[in-house]
N, C-alpha and C positions, 0 to 999 in steps of 0.2 A: 605345115602342119601334114604328116604323109600317114595314111595306113593301109594295113595288107594283111591276108590271113598268112602265118607262117607256122612251121614248128614250134614249140616251145623250144627245145633242144639247138635249134639255129638262132633262135634268140640269143640264148644265154653263150654258144660257143664260142672262142676265141681266146685265147690265155691272154689278149691284150686289152680283152674288155675289161672296165669297172661299171660294177652296177652299186648308186650311192642313194641309201636312202635319206629324204632330207628330215632335217632335227625337226621339222614343224609336224612330222608325219607321227602318228602313233606308234607306240611298243608291238612289237611282235606277237600276237593274243590269240593266234590258232589255238583251238583247245584239242587234246587227243582225238575227241568226235571229229573234227574236221579233220585231223590226219586219218583218221580209221576211212573215214568217208573215201579219200583219194583211194586209199593203198587197195580199198574195195574194187573200188571203180577200174584200178591198174590190173588187178587179177579180173576184173570181168573183160577186161579189152582181150588179153590173152585167150580165156576159156571161152570165148563167145565168137573170140576171130573180128573182132572191130577194128577197122583199119585207121579209125582217126574218135577222138574223142575231145570236143568243144570246151576246155579250160577258162574260156572268158575274154577280155581283153587286158590289154597293158598298156600304162601310156607313159613314157617315158620323154626326159628331152636328151637332145644328142649335143655334147658336149666337146668340138673337134681340137681344143686345145693340147699340149702334151703329147707324149711319146703315145699314150693310151685312147681306144677310142671309150668316151665315160658317157654313163648313163644317167642322168638323175629321174631315179622310180617317181612319178605323181600319183599313179594309181596300179595295184597290183602286186604291191611288195609283200603282201600275205603268203601269196602262191609261190613268187620268186625264193622268199625265204624258206616255204616249207620242200621245198623240191630239192631246193641246195642242202637241207638238213639230210633229205633222203640219200642223194649222191653221197654225202660225205659218210654217211650210216655205212652206206653199199661199199665204199672203196676202204673204209678202218675194216671190215669184216673178211674182204679181200686180202687187205695188206698184215692181219694174222695169220692169216689162210684158214680163218674159220670156215668159210664158203670159197669155194676152186672156182673160177667161173670155166667155160668149154672156151670163151673167144678169150685168145692170149693177151691182148693188148687193152680188154675193160677196164682195168685197173688204174693202166696210164693214162688213157682217156678220160675217165672220167677226174681224173685228179689235174690234168692239164689243159682240159677243155672247158670245165665248167667248175673249177674250185678254186686255182692258184697260177699263179703266174708263175714260174718257176725259175726266171729269168729276174725276178725283182730280190729285194733285200728281204730279211726275214718279217720286217713289221708293215709291209705292203703291200706282201704276194698273195693275200686272199684279195679276192674279185670282187664279192660282195661285203659291203662295208655298211649294216644297218645303224642305228640312231646306238648314242653313246653305253647305255648297259648293255642292250644287246648286241653292241659290236664285243663287248669283253667278250661275253659270254660263246659266243658265236667262235671268236678265235682260240679260245681253250679247249673248244669239243677237237680242234686239229693235235691237241698234248694228248698226253697220256689221263687215263680217266681220274685219276686222282686230284688231278687239278678242276676237273668241270665243275662249272657253277650252280649246283645241283637244284638250286631255288629259281633257277630260269626257266621262263617258259621254253625256248630253245632246246635246253639241256633236257628237258622232260619231255619234246615231241620229239628229239633225237635219239634217245631211250626209248622209245614206243616205236621205230622204225627198226632202228637195232636189234632190237629182239622180236620183230615180227619176220622179219626177212627171215631171221634163221628157222622159223618153221617151215621156208622153202613153200608154200601152197603154189607156186610157180619159180620158175631157176631164176637168178641173178641175172644170168642172160635175158630171160624172159622181160624180165622186170624192166631192165633197159628198152627193151625194144617196146614195153608199153608205155613208158614216159618217153620216149618220140614220138608215140602217136598222138601226145598232146597238141590241140591246135589251136595258137591267141589269134585274136585280130591286134595286132601290132601297130599302135598310135605311135609314131615319133615324132616329137616337136622339135621345131627349131630355135633355136637363142632368141629371136626375133616373136617366137609367141608365146605369150602371156600363160602362164602354166596354171595359174590359178583361175583364171578366166574359164578356161580348158575344163578345171579338173570340175568346176563348181559345175558348167555345163551337162557336162558327164553324168553328174549325181544327182541333178535335180531336174532336168529334161523329162517329162512321162513319169506315168507311175511305175512303181516296181510290180514285179507279177506277184498277185497273191498266193497263197500254199495253195490255194483251190486249183489256180492257173497253173501251178507248177504241178499237181497232181493230174489233172487235166492231158498236159505235156506227156507228163508221164508214161499213163496207161494207152496215149491214141499213137503216139510220135512212132513206137515201132512198129507198128502195123501197116500193111499194106495200104494204099492211100485208096484203097474202094472197100477196105473192112474200116478205114477210119473214117469216113461217110455214112457206112452203116451202122459203127456202133454208137456214134456221136448223135445219131437221129433218134434213135432206137432206145439209149440209155443215158449218154449226159445229156443231151437236151432236156430232157425231163427231171432229172435228177435238179438241174439247174431251174426250171420252173417250180419243182416243189421246193427246193430251198430256197424262194425267191433270190435266187443269184447269191446267197452268202452261203456257199459249200463249204469253204473252209471252215467253217461254226458246225456246220452238219460233220463234215469228216472229223471235225474234234470229238463231237458225242460219240460217232459211229466209231473210231477206234479207241475211246474210253468203253464201251460196251466190249468190243472185239480183245481188248486187251485189258483191259481192267488197271488202267492207268491213264492218267490223266495228261495230253501231249500239250508242252507248252507251245501257247500261239508261235512262237518264232521257228517252231518244230513239228509242225504236224506234217510236213511235205516230207523229211527225214524219216517220222515215224510209220510215214502210210508203206514208204517205199521198204521199208525194213519188214514191216507186217508182209507185204505180198511177197518181197524176196525171200524173207525165210520160211517162210508158209508155202511156196513155190504155187501159188496161185492164179490158176490161168485169166487171162481178161475176161472172158464172159462171165462165166459165173460169177466174178468178180462184179463186173457191173450190172448183175441181175438181182445178188444179194443189195450191193447199194443201192439200187432202184427200191426195193420192197423196203427198205431202214426210210430212205427219202420222202415216199407216200406216209409214212407213221410220221415223221419229222415234218411232215406238211400240216397233220393234223394236231400236233403242239402250237403251228404258227396261226392255225386259222379255223381251229375247231373242225365244225361242218361234221357230225356225226350225228348218229339216228337219236343220241340224247341232248334234247336241250338242256338237261341241270349240269350233264358235262360241257357243253359247250361254255356255257356261262362261266364254268369255273376254269376253263381254259383260258378266256379271255379276261379272267381276273386275273390269273397268273400274269400273263403277259402284261397286263397292265403295270403288275409289281415286279416288272422283269428277272423273274425267278426261271433262270436259265440252269443254272446248277441241278434242277428237277431230272432235265431230260435224258442223259444215259439212264437211270429208272424208266422213266415213263417209256423209254424206247422200246425197251424189254418187255414193260407191261402191254403195251400195244400189241408186240408179237406175238403173246399168248394170246388175246383177243383174234388176233389174224389165224391164230392155229386151234382158236375155237374151245380153248383151256379154262379164259373166262368170258362171262359176260357182259353187254355193255352197262348193265345196271353196277355189276362189281368193279367194273373200271372206275365208274365215275365215283363208288364209294372209296375205292383211292386215291385219286385225285382230289376230291374233297377232304380226306383227313390226312392229307398231305398239303393242303394248303391251311388247316386247320392249326397242325404242326408247327408253320410256318411264321404263320401271323403270332402264334401266343408266346412262341420265343424271340419275335421281334419285340411283342410287349414286352416283355420281360427283360429287353435288352441281353439276350444272350449270344455271344458272338455267331457271325457266319463263316468264318475260318474255316473251318471242318465240314460245312454243310455238302459241298462238292465230294470227299472224299463218303461221308455218309451214303449219298445218293448215289455214286458210283459200285458202291458194295452192297448196295442193301439187296439186290434181287440174288446176288450169289448168297449172301447171309441166310435171306430168305430158305433157298433150295437146299439150304446145308441143314435144316432141324431134319428133314427126313427124305431129301432127293427128290421131292415131287413137286409135282403143283397142286397137287388137294390140298383141298382150304387154305389156297395162296392169301388170300383178304386178310382172313383172321393170323395168320403165320405173321406178314406184313405189319397188321396191328400190333402184335405181339411185340415186334424187334422192334420199331420207335416207342413202344411201351416201357421196353428193357434198356434203353438209352438212360446214360450217367451223365453226372459231374456237367460240363457244360455243352453235349449233346442232348441233355434230356429233353421229354416233350412235358413242359409244366403242367402241373395237377391245376385243378379249380381253385385250390385256395391262391397259389401264386399269383396263376393270370389273375384272377378277381381282384387280387388288391393292388396287381401291378396296373390292370385296366383301367381302374378309378383315381388311381392315384398320378397316373403318369399324365406329363404336360403334354397333351395329343395336340394339340394346336404347333408346338413346337418341331414336332416330326416333320419329315419332307412331303410334299403337296401330294406327290402319289400316294403315299400310306395314309392321308388325313381321308382322300377322296376316297380309296377305298374303304376304310373304316366307316364313313356316313352312307356311302353305298351299299352296306351291306346291313344298316341299322334303318336305313330306309327301304329297301326291297325285299329280307329275309322274310320269308312266310305268307308274301303276299300270293295274288294271283295276276297283278298286272303292276309291269315293274315298271318302276320309270327311270328314265334315262338319265342318271344324274350323271355320267363321266360326260356326254355330251353337253349336257347343259353349264357343266363346273368347265371343262375345255371351252365352250363360247362366253363363260363370263354372265350366263343369266342367272345359275345358282353361285354362292359364295358360304365358306364357311366361316362363322362369325361367334363373335362373343355375347353371349345372354348380359351379363354384368359386364361393362365394357372396359377396356385397358386403361383408361385415363377416367377417374370418379368424380363426376359432378357434385356439386355439392347434397342435389335431392338424392344421388345415389348413397352417399355415405349416410345422409340422415337415414335413407331407407335398409342400408345394412347395419347400423347400430352403434353403439360406441367401439366395437370390435372391428370395425370395415378396413382397416389396413391388414388385420391379421388375416380377415375371411378372403380380400382381393390379393394378398397374396400367396396363400395359399390354394387356392380354387380357380383364379384366372384360366388358367390354361389346362385345367381339364375337361373331363369328357363331360362332366353334369353340367358344366357352365357354356358349352358349346353347343350348335345347330348349324343346318341349312337354311339358307335365307333366300329370298327372292328380291327382297327390298333394298333399295339404295344403299351403297354400304356408309356413306355420309350420314345416314341415321345410325351410327355406331354406338353415339354415346348418349342418344336421346333416351328419357328414361321408360321403365318396363313398361309404364302403360301406354306409351306412345309407342312403342314397338311392337304391344298388341293390338292397335288401332290402326296404326297407317295401313298406305294401301300396300299390297300383298306381304302384311306384315300376321302375327302368328296367328291374329283370329280368323283370317280368311286365306290364309296358306294351304295353297296347295300340297303341301310338303306334310307326308303323315307325321313325321315326329314331332311338329310344331302342335298338333294335337293335345297332347299333352300339357305341353307350355300355357295353350292357349286358356289351359282350363284354371291358372292363376292368376290371382288377384295381383300377387306381386313377390318378388324375387328377392330372396333373404337365403339365411345361411340354412335354414330348414326346409326349404324348398330345393337347395344345392344338394342338402344329404338325401333325400327324399327321391330326388331323379337319379344320383348316383348308387340308390339302390336298386332303382329300374331299370339304371343302364346297364348295370352288373348283371343282373338277373338275364336279361336280354343278350348279352353276351355271351353269356354260359351257356344260352341255349344255342345260338348261330353257330358258335365256334365251340360246337362239342369235344370232349377227351376221349377217345374210343373205347371199347370195354368189348375184350373178347374172353374168352373161355378157353383156348388154344392153350397147352403147356408143351413143352417140347419134351419127348419121352426122354431124353437123355439131358445133364444140367450140362449149358452151355458156358464156355469160360468166358471170364471179364477180359471185355479189352479197352486199351485206352491206346491214346496217339500221344506223340511226342508234344503235342499241342497244349493237351490238355492240363490241369492245373492238379494232379492229384498226388496223395501221398502213396507212393510205392513202396517203399522201405519197406522188408518184411515180407513182401510176395514175392511167388515163386512165377518167373517165366517159362512157358512152354513151347512158345515160338513167337517168331516176329514174321512182316510182312513189310516188303519194302522195293519199289522199282519194277514192281509184276512178280515177285517173287516170295514164296512163302518158307523159312528156314527151323527147322524146330532147334531148341540151343536148351542146354542145361541150367544154364544160369546166366546172369545180367554181365558177365564180366564177357561171355564168350559172344553174346551180343551186341555187346560194344564194339569188341573187334573187329565181326562181322561188319559192322555199319560202319565203320572208318574203313576198313578195307574199301568196301563199293565207294565210297566218296573217294578215295585214293584212287581205286583204278580208274575213276572218270577223271579226274585231272590231280595229277601228283604235286603239281608245284603248290600249290596250297600249302596242304601239310609239308613239305618240306621245308618252305619258310618258316612257318611256326617251328619247326625242330629244330631251325638253325640260327632264330631271334629270340629274341626277349620282347618283342615287342607289344605285347598285350597278355593279361593274365590267362588267358586260355594254352600260350605258349608254354606254359609251366609244366603241361601235361605229356608235351611230345621231346624226345631227344633221340640223337643218333648215338649216345652212349647207354649202354643197357643197364651198365652201375649208376647211374643218375637215379633210378628208383629202385625201392625196395622190391616191388612189383610190377612188372609190365608184359608187354606182350610184343612181337615184333609186328607192323605193319607191312613192311615190305620194303626193300632196298637200304636194311640198316636203320630203318626208322624205328624207335617205339612208342608206345602210349603208355601209360603209367594207371595200374589197375586196382592199387591197394587204397581205392576211393569209395565212399557210398554210393548207391544206386543213385540218389538223387542231385549227388557231384556227376555223375556219369552223363544225365540226362542233361544237366545244364551244359556240359561240356557240347553233348550232338546238338542241343539247341545252337550253340555260338557255331559250331561248324556249319549248320545248315543254313547259319546266316549268310555265311562265307561263301555258298557253296549256292545258294539261292535255291534250296530246296524247301518245298513245304513241310512244316513240323505234323502236319494234320499226315502225310503218307508214310508216317512209319507207324505201325500198331504194332502193338505187344497184346499178346492171348495170354493172361496169367492162368497158371494152375489153380484151380481148386486147393486148399491149405490141409484139406482133411485129406486129400486124393496122397 
């Protein structure tokens, strides 16, 4: 095995070289985003006068047999294939005289050094040999465009390069110069080396860089060494401390605040880089702001404010692992830092949020849309009149205005669900949370319920046991089976105990009088139970009413007199199960943009075009196939539909369908594109307006 640094073009050049992708490798799967990133980097190399750009490592097995130098590509096939597509797009543009280079032999050099061996027969001349389906698609790119396999990922990326090169952000000569700056670690194996073992070693030793690590390198590596040390000590190290070294999670929330869009976990670094470069943000101001937000983030992790009420609420929210609220809370804490909200108002907002989350949990409302709700909540509040005046009241109004799956359950819905829900079957963190609140709410002296439960001193037990003994059956009466089935896991039959769980099947009298039983329990909620002489349906119903009323006191529904001066548009997401037929759409929000529209058809067309621009292969495959029922909505023939619109590149979508049908198509497309339905928001006009 030999490893050395070299220019990527030096590795590729030579008409007698062949690059074979082994059949056990995955298909070519770089997306347009990856190609865009590569092209952006090449443009930057020229405009910022970089001499080199590291392009990763490339591992191949050298086979000296035959007339050619053959390399079996073990690792790096995605980059090798992508640069080959870029070279081919450059060649074809020059061959058709669409772009004319200054260097007279550039077209010939690309073709004969990097793409083909002109001395070989037609069927073996292409130097790169991808796996089977990719090989056919790559070969067709050397032919007339009418023969291109449009649904192939290779064709989609080739077309991206073909179109972008024509924008001439840099000349085609400069583009070639930039590609010549790409450097790799070339690891060449001999036939006696075991490629599989080396591949496994390269991909399994050590940990990959986290998104936070990549961002640190991006920010600091371009600085002079003195500034690197200064900025690391002054800012980055403190950011790491504030975020408990989970910088990736922090930056995801920071970007959510700044861009009003939640980055995917795998794209935090890419989104951050785009945010900085597009905004042309200078390094030190960026780090200053990030540190300010990191200090607020630290409060969300640790509490430690001047308000004991707020600290306790933050602790509970963290026990419940409610991280979706953090982008909103970061903005709320910013308003506190700017003296626009008091610490009491902050506590009120946090407690109301806690009640909203808990009521929804008890009422089994889905959690999918919560991240979008809290992402947009600050912006929604500010829209009412553009100011922070009456912020808390506007916040309460915003939550109370939610509908359908995003609603704030009212007292009747919550009370009914709380008393009927099988609380015992909930996950442990939620059960402990409920009993901590029931035990400590409204008292001066809090019991450390969480610690006692974690250590096993306290446990959540049934009063009427899970397995009825004859004594219990007699106590409950003739309908003991029905009572047991209906009430066993409900809140009315559950309590915190400090007695040994081996007594769980004991009679009610024994549970009262044993050591640490109800009679001498130090747990306040057991005082009510200890006053009873028996445990039957009557006591269960009585305690159910008692706990219902206590729950309504603990998890209160907010009240506000605020009303916006102008009626706000109703909003729904693609995730909501709402009947929108007959409603009028005014605008939609998706992928960090809001766009006005005049009809559902216009929204439908624009959203699909946005998806298509991100990855053309998916919709192209639908238009050229009949593999599933969504494919019938797409075609390359405009006459296939009574009414249709062009998405792009001669692909048409059927528009003569109902609103609900359009939404159904979008939901299935979102699955194919791995997009969250809750990220597409519709704003509806008042039908009277």
